[in-house]
C-alpha atoms as one frame of an Amber mdcrd trajectory, in Angstrom:
protein
   0.046   0.034   0.222   1.547   3.620  -1.181   1.473   6.280   1.413   1.121
   9.995  -0.497   2.148  13.211   0.877   0.989  15.832  -0.650   2.921  18.372
  -1.606   2.985  22.245  -0.968   2.024  23.969  -3.978   4.576  26.140  -6.312
   4.230  27.553  -9.407   7.103  27.036 -12.282   8.115  29.278 -14.934   8.961
  25.907 -17.202   7.565  22.926 -14.993   8.552  19.294 -16.130   6.724  16.123
 -16.114   8.292  15.612 -12.451   7.203  18.895 -11.630   3.132  18.254 -12.792
   3.500  14.955 -10.821   5.058  16.799  -7.906   2.537  19.078  -7.665  -0.430
  17.022  -9.319   0.543  13.543  -8.473  -0.255  12.322  -4.941  -4.249  14.301
  -4.997  -4.766  11.988  -8.312  -3.719   9.181  -6.698  -5.984   9.419  -3.765
  -8.829  10.006  -6.221  -7.855   7.213  -8.934  -5.728   4.507  -7.659  -8.107
   2.309  -7.215  -8.969   2.145 -11.155  -5.258   2.234 -12.123  -2.861  -0.645
 -12.568  -0.249  -1.307 -10.763   2.291  -0.619 -13.017   0.542   2.689 -13.697
   0.254   3.395  -9.890   4.339   2.748 -10.060   5.330   4.692 -12.420   3.479
   7.684 -12.006   5.508   7.308  -7.720   8.404   6.639  -9.238   8.142  10.081
 -11.406   7.323  11.760  -8.358  10.069  10.689  -6.076  12.758  10.505  -9.052
  15.869  12.625  -7.611  14.350  13.821  -4.646  15.154  12.818  -1.377  13.515
  10.042  -0.907  14.502   8.283  -3.425  18.040   8.097  -1.814  21.117   8.942
  -3.047  24.588   8.331  -4.304  27.383   9.039  -2.794  30.923  10.286  -4.773
  34.591  10.941  -2.977  36.651  13.513  -5.560  39.888  11.823  -6.417  41.499
  15.407  -5.778  40.202  16.922  -2.764  38.819  13.430  -0.893  35.533  15.744
  -0.640  32.513  13.286   0.086  28.757  14.437  -1.796  25.508  12.673  -2.507
  23.589  13.105  -5.989  19.958  12.476  -5.859  19.233   9.471  -7.180  17.270
   8.878 -10.577  13.550   5.888 -10.179  15.457   4.383 -13.253  11.737   3.973
 -14.893  11.724   3.840 -18.512   8.421   6.266 -18.670  10.245   8.931 -16.731
  11.768  11.326 -18.857  14.554  12.290 -16.623  16.181   9.084 -16.897  16.636
   8.383 -20.646  19.710  10.224 -20.955  21.416   9.716 -24.751  20.005   5.499
 -24.944  18.096   7.003 -28.106  21.347   8.318 -29.682  23.560   4.545 -28.787
  20.151   2.742 -30.056  20.300   4.826 -33.018  24.116   4.554 -34.082  23.277
   0.940 -33.051  20.912   0.582 -35.910  22.648   2.329 -38.459  25.164   0.167
 -38.464  22.869  -2.705 -39.696  21.540  -0.853 -42.514  21.451  -2.585 -45.775
  22.305  -1.005 -49.249  18.986  -1.162 -50.467  15.665   0.773 -49.830  13.311
   1.059 -47.395   9.965   0.864 -46.085   7.541   2.264 -43.318   5.104   0.433
 -42.756   2.299   2.090 -39.944   0.157  -0.786 -38.557  -3.026   0.716 -36.676
  -6.080  -1.013 -34.934  -9.875   0.747 -35.488 -10.877   3.845 -32.705 -13.683
   1.405 -31.525 -11.091  -1.089 -30.306  -8.676   1.550 -27.942 -11.438   1.148
 -25.366 -10.276  -3.015 -25.576  -7.036  -2.367 -25.703  -6.800  -0.112 -22.874
  -8.229  -2.678 -20.587  -6.050  -5.889 -22.083  -2.708  -3.999 -23.039  -0.939
  -6.700 -22.450  -2.122  -8.976 -24.681  -3.420  -6.445 -27.502   0.361  -5.016
 -28.010   1.741  -8.191 -28.153  -1.015  -9.041 -30.976  -0.296  -6.025 -32.349
   3.065  -7.570 -32.923   2.601 -10.760 -34.051  -0.404 -10.029 -36.400   1.410
  -7.458 -38.667   4.287  -9.674 -39.320   2.356 -12.115 -40.057   0.438 -10.877
 -42.078   4.033  -9.252 -44.109   5.819 -12.653 -44.307   2.678 -14.409 -45.738
   2.175 -12.001 -48.244   6.066 -11.751 -48.897   5.943 -15.488 -49.717   2.984
 -14.710 -52.678   5.103 -15.584 -55.963   3.040 -12.425 -57.459   5.349 -10.218
 -55.121   8.516 -11.286 -53.350   8.002 -15.433 -53.347  10.215 -15.838 -49.973
   9.053 -14.982 -46.578  12.452 -14.623 -45.315  11.948 -10.854 -44.628  13.643
  -8.718 -41.933  11.814  -6.092 -39.851  12.068  -3.633 -37.029   8.960  -2.333
 -35.480   8.374  -0.265 -32.615   5.275   0.532 -30.828   3.597   4.156 -30.260
   0.976   4.189 -28.353  -0.058   8.286 -28.432  -1.354  10.516 -30.662   0.162
  14.202 -31.161  -2.302  15.120 -28.459  -1.711  12.735 -25.838  -4.843  10.931
 -26.856  -4.588   7.212 -26.978  -3.970   5.628 -30.110  -1.550   2.317 -30.296
   0.561   1.601 -33.691   3.098   0.162 -34.664   5.722   2.122 -37.166   8.166
  -0.952 -38.646  11.023  -0.376 -40.658  11.213  -2.958 -43.665  14.373  -3.123
 -46.002  13.363  -3.496 -49.615  13.651  -6.940 -50.176  13.834 -10.952 -48.949
  16.487 -13.458 -48.858  15.621 -16.132 -51.243  14.205 -19.702 -50.259  18.084
 -20.885 -51.087  19.233 -18.798 -48.564  21.290 -17.428 -50.800  20.114 -15.315
 -52.962  18.204 -11.479 -52.492  15.314 -10.955 -53.869  14.760  -6.846 -54.573
  11.335  -5.250 -54.155  10.645  -2.272 -56.281  11.923   0.579 -54.719   8.452
   3.014 -54.429   6.777  -0.212 -53.928   6.697  -3.016 -51.405   3.804  -4.887
 -50.482  -0.346  -3.792 -51.221  -1.727  -2.370 -48.422  -5.127  -3.671 -48.866
  -4.295  -7.590 -49.271  -2.842  -6.228 -46.074  -5.232  -5.016 -44.101  -7.216
  -8.215 -45.376  -4.743 -10.485 -43.910  -3.826  -8.295 -41.037  -7.665  -8.026
 -39.116  -7.620 -12.062 -39.756  -4.873 -12.631 -38.111  -5.440 -10.344 -35.342
  -8.862 -12.328 -35.201  -6.899 -15.716 -34.762  -4.999 -14.506 -32.089  -7.555
 -13.017 -29.802  -9.841 -16.293 -30.071  -6.635 -18.825 -29.252  -6.174 -16.018
 -26.178 -10.303 -16.525 -25.221 -11.421 -12.462 -25.827 -12.669 -12.887 -28.824
 -15.829 -12.647 -27.674 -15.363 -10.082 -25.089 -14.753  -8.369 -28.752 -17.982
  -6.305 -31.160 -18.474  -8.512 -33.522 -18.668  -5.687 -36.079 -14.773  -4.509
 -35.593 -14.023  -7.448 -38.069 -15.974  -6.486 -40.729 -14.361  -2.513 -40.270
 -11.208  -2.215 -42.294  -7.640  -2.247 -40.496  -5.744   0.497 -42.038  -2.317
   0.078 -42.865  -0.123   2.342 -44.561   2.882   1.102 -46.820   5.779   4.612
 -47.745   9.233   4.763 -49.197  11.715   5.748 -47.131  15.279   6.086 -49.210
  18.000   4.383 -47.948  16.787   3.547 -44.505  18.915   6.600 -42.072  16.077
   8.851 -42.100  13.288   6.792 -41.101  15.529   5.637 -38.120  16.190   8.953
 -37.408  12.042   9.342 -37.051  11.847   6.357 -34.702  14.841   6.776 -32.573
  13.490   9.599 -30.223  10.064   7.152 -30.083  12.203   4.068 -28.372  13.219
   5.700 -25.092  11.030   8.734 -25.187   7.897   8.987 -23.226   4.552  10.050
 -24.379   5.262  14.002 -24.180   8.385  15.994 -23.838   9.359  18.403 -21.018
   9.604  20.778 -23.758   5.955  20.836 -24.485   4.722  21.823 -21.480   4.537
  25.432 -21.427   2.568  27.184 -18.559   0.782  25.917 -15.449  -1.724  28.139
 -13.511  -4.159  27.943 -11.148  -8.057  30.308 -11.290  -9.839  31.945  -8.798
 -12.430  28.398  -8.360  -8.797  26.358  -7.198  -8.556  24.741 -10.748  -5.026
  24.092 -11.955  -4.528  23.743 -15.878  -1.499  23.059 -17.841  -0.531  23.902
 -21.225   1.079  22.064 -24.000   2.059  22.098 -27.300   1.223  19.849 -30.112
   1.445  19.693 -34.319  -2.308  18.829 -35.589  -1.649  16.775 -38.509  -0.891
  18.030 -41.568   0.507  21.225 -40.274   3.816  22.415 -39.760   3.180  24.876
 -36.641   2.838  23.716 -33.429  -0.283  24.592 -31.230  -1.036  25.580 -27.678
  -3.662  22.878 -26.066  -4.966  23.625 -22.404  -6.298  20.897 -20.247  -6.827
  19.936 -16.412  -4.651  18.830 -14.075  -5.875  15.543 -13.815  -6.869  15.277
 -17.490  -2.998  15.571 -18.095  -1.834  12.995 -15.841  -4.561  10.449 -17.195
  -3.737  10.913 -20.669   0.281  10.532 -19.483  -0.740   7.436 -17.704  -2.645
   5.423 -20.120   0.362   5.521 -21.857   2.251   3.184 -19.290   3.092  -0.378
 -20.722   3.223  -3.212 -18.770   6.137  -4.200 -16.717   8.602  -6.098 -18.952
   6.969  -5.436 -22.338   8.837  -4.823 -25.030   8.209  -1.554 -27.027  10.498
  -2.268 -29.382  11.559  -6.052 -31.462  13.298  -7.306 -34.018  11.898  -9.727
 -36.666  13.210 -12.296 -39.134  16.995 -11.448 -40.537  17.034  -8.621 -38.810
  16.925  -9.951 -35.073  20.100 -10.757 -33.783  20.241 -14.236 -33.814  19.228
 -14.563 -36.695  21.177 -17.508 -39.015  21.982 -14.184 -41.549  24.869 -12.164
 -39.896  24.671  -8.266 -40.746  27.948  -8.321 -42.826  27.315 -11.181 -44.683
  23.951 -10.294 -46.053  25.486  -6.676 -46.430  27.665  -8.221 -49.191  24.732
 -10.196 -50.501  22.498  -7.232 -51.003  25.550  -5.573 -52.878  26.501  -8.103
 -55.057  22.766  -8.740 -56.091  22.077  -5.066 -57.097  25.867  -4.718 -58.540
  27.105  -2.733 -56.462  30.774  -1.686 -55.267  31.308  -3.795 -51.524  33.816
  -1.818 -49.476  35.493  -3.373 -46.501  35.176  -1.775 -43.524  37.174  -2.342
 -40.202  34.479  -0.698 -37.309  35.782  -0.393 -34.313  33.011  -1.574 -31.463
  30.357   0.912 -30.420  31.291   2.745 -27.590  28.946   5.943 -25.867  31.641
   7.907 -24.048  29.693   9.247 -21.154  31.770  12.884 -19.370  32.907  11.949
 -15.900  30.820  14.070 -12.466  33.132  16.793 -11.219  33.095  18.225  -7.807
  31.665  21.618  -7.720  34.480  23.010  -5.553  38.123  22.000  -7.312  36.780
  20.049 -10.487  38.443  16.643  -9.686  36.680  13.552 -11.114  34.271  12.136
  -8.998  34.016   8.078  -7.804  31.352   6.747  -7.273  30.777   4.738  -3.544
  27.557   3.460  -4.006  24.094   3.793  -2.826  22.667   5.100   0.535  19.112
   5.667   1.787  18.354   9.325   2.311  17.836   8.422   6.139  21.274   7.635
   6.196  23.296  10.241   4.641  23.577  13.748   6.234  26.042  15.178   3.586
  25.438  18.030   1.577  23.434  17.322  -2.018  25.103  17.901  -4.896  23.349
  19.962  -7.973  23.051  17.459 -10.593  22.595  18.107 -14.254  19.539  15.948
 -15.978  22.036  13.819 -18.182  23.317  12.466 -15.113  22.086   8.981 -14.630
  22.137   7.297 -11.542  19.739   5.016 -12.254
């Protein structure tokens, strides 16, 4: 049972997500925790306590002046915007090293809006089915001789659950190389640079696969029958060599539903109601527009995107899987030779993302980590911590 302590109301010039949870989170949990999942409650409490004295501290010693310092510990929750650091940059660099010399496609699979209420109450089963139904549909259609004639595809999928205005809109983006490994396992079949698979046929197969998965899991009777007669939207877009699409997806891999930079202001009406203003970009427009919602509504919209514990929002399939029998270097050489290109063998060092060491605020010396200490057991002064430092 969680104990909630109300935080004194303060106004912030540039509020962050963590600030909003500290302002309104305790009251929200008192009011709605009975309707929330355990994952949502856990995430809310973690975000509220992140880098505060309640989370405990990490103790450091300066190598020059031997002074001890303590830094408030990060919560480490993947839904906390403060704790992501440079993970997206590292993921992007790793994926770019695996790009093949061919055209790429962005395949997007969504569900009807009437199905979202059911998905919200069964997130783990429905999100997993979204990945499974979409990949099985692509494998089946690619095997048709009218298209590629082989099901040996490769793809990377990233789950998104939010719309531009924080609304609940679950969908999966797949980055797919334009081609497949032949049935013999040693040849490459290229697709057109502008066309991969027909989306109308793919939509029907995708819907049928999803229905079959729900039936196997005993959930089909809880879903309105009319959903299976509606079109399930699938979109295919040629994205060139794949670098631009990876740069588009990379921030979403480790980013939460909304970034701190989009929170503009928080204010209180004379009646006592708090409001939050954030910006969003309407579909088809380039300019960001402001949106104002009540504080409770903002937290509700944020928490609906909390994923089940242990659920992987990024998944690799086919020859893009790390355990695939087709190794990236061999596959890159195969695609190059098959397309009549010139293959250059380059020796690349292992990817290492360097972190800047923490420095002593007194003398500038490098700090050495000594370990974690609960807040009640440490009386050392707190060292101001920059958001880029991860103490999770």
